C-alpha positions in Angstrom: -55.8 -9.5 4.4 -52.7 -8.8 3.0 -51.6 -6.0 0.7 -52.7 -7.8 -3.0 -51.6 -4.6 -5.2 -48.4 -3.9 -3.2 -49.6 -0.2 -3.0 -49.2 1.9 0.0 -52.5 2.9 2.1 -55.8 5.1 0.3 -54.1 8.7 0.1 -50.6 8.1 0.4 -48.3 8.4 -2.1 -45.6 5.2 -2.5 -41.7 5.2 -2.0 -39.5 6.9 -4.6 -37.0 4.7 -6.4 -33.7 4.5 -4.3 -30.9 6.6 -6.6 -27.7 4.6 -7.5 -25.2 7.0 -7.9 -22.5 4.7 -8.0 -24.7 2.9 -10.6 -25.2 6.1 -13.0 -21.6 7.3 -12.9 -20.8 4.2 -14.5 -23.1 4.2 -16.9 -21.8 8.0 -18.1 -18.6 6.5 -18.8 -19.4 4.2 -21.3 -20.0 4.9 -25.2 -23.5 5.7 -26.3 -25.3 2.7 -27.2 -27.3 4.2 -30.4 -24.2 5.3 -32.0 -22.5 2.3 -31.2 -25.4 0.1 -32.2 -25.5 2.2 -35.8 -22.1 3.2 -36.7 -22.7 6.9 -35.5 -19.6 9.4 -34.4 -20.1 10.0 -30.9 -19.7 14.6 -30.9 -21.0 14.8 -27.2 -20.9 13.7 -23.9 -23.1 10.7 -22.5 -25.5 10.5 -20.2 -27.8 8.2 -18.1 -31.2 8.3 -19.9 -34.2 6.4 -18.1 -36.3 4.3 -21.0 -40.0 6.7 -21.2 -41.7 4.3 -24.2 -44.5 2.5 -22.9 -44.4 4.0 -19.4 -47.6 4.7 -18.3 -47.0 7.1 -15.5 -45.2 10.0 -14.7 -42.9 7.8 -12.4 -38.8 7.4 -13.3 -37.8 4.2 -14.3 -34.9 2.8 -11.9 -31.6 3.9 -11.8 -30.6 0.4 -12.6 -32.7 0.4 -16.1 -30.9 3.6 -17.5 -29.1 3.3 -20.5 -26.1 5.5 -21.7 -27.0 8.0 -24.4 -24.6 10.7 -25.9 -26.3 14.2 -25.5 -27.5 14.4 -28.9 -29.5 11.4 -28.6 -30.6 12.1 -25.3 -31.7 16.2 -24.7 -29.9 17.1 -28.3 -29.6 20.6 -27.2 -26.2 21.3 -28.3 -25.9 18.2 -30.5 -28.3 19.2 -33.3 -26.6 16.3 -36.1 -28.7 13.2 -34.0 -32.3 12.8 -33.1 -32.9 12.8 -29.4 -35.6 11.2 -28.0 -37.1 13.9 -25.8 -37.4 16.2 -28.8 -39.5 13.7 -30.6 -40.1 10.4 -29.2 -42.6 8.7 -31.4 -39.6 9.7 -34.6 -37.0 8.2 -32.3 -38.7 5.1 -31.6 -39.1 4.4 -35.3 -35.8 4.7 -36.6 -33.8 3.0 -33.2 -36.4 1.0 -31.4 -37.6 1.0 -28.0 -35.4 2.8 -25.7 -36.2 -0.4 -23.3 -34.9 -2.7 -25.4 -31.4 -1.3 -24.8 -29.2 -3.0 -22.0 -26.4 -2.8 -20.3 -25.2 -5.9 -19.3 -22.9 -6.5 -15.8 -20.1 -7.2 -18.2 -19.9 -3.5 -19.8 -19.5 -1.9 -16.0 
């Protein structure tokens, strides 16, 4: 019998997703995708954000799904001029849409 659920045996944890540091470095070199789409001025450095909308576990999304967000749109710790996704996920989604809807094309990297 094969493993149809593609899960580890009961009681064992699944392998963590592999980190892709080079890809994340490229993402951090890009401009914020939200600032770019909505014509806002980017005042803070870009960070790599792993999508969290419609995620039903605590597992982090793959590094290859990460999108470039300025610090203001990501954490909002020192750039308070923008709505940060980690401050209010619901309001952020209402204003900017689902974070997984932003994609990075290979041509951008």
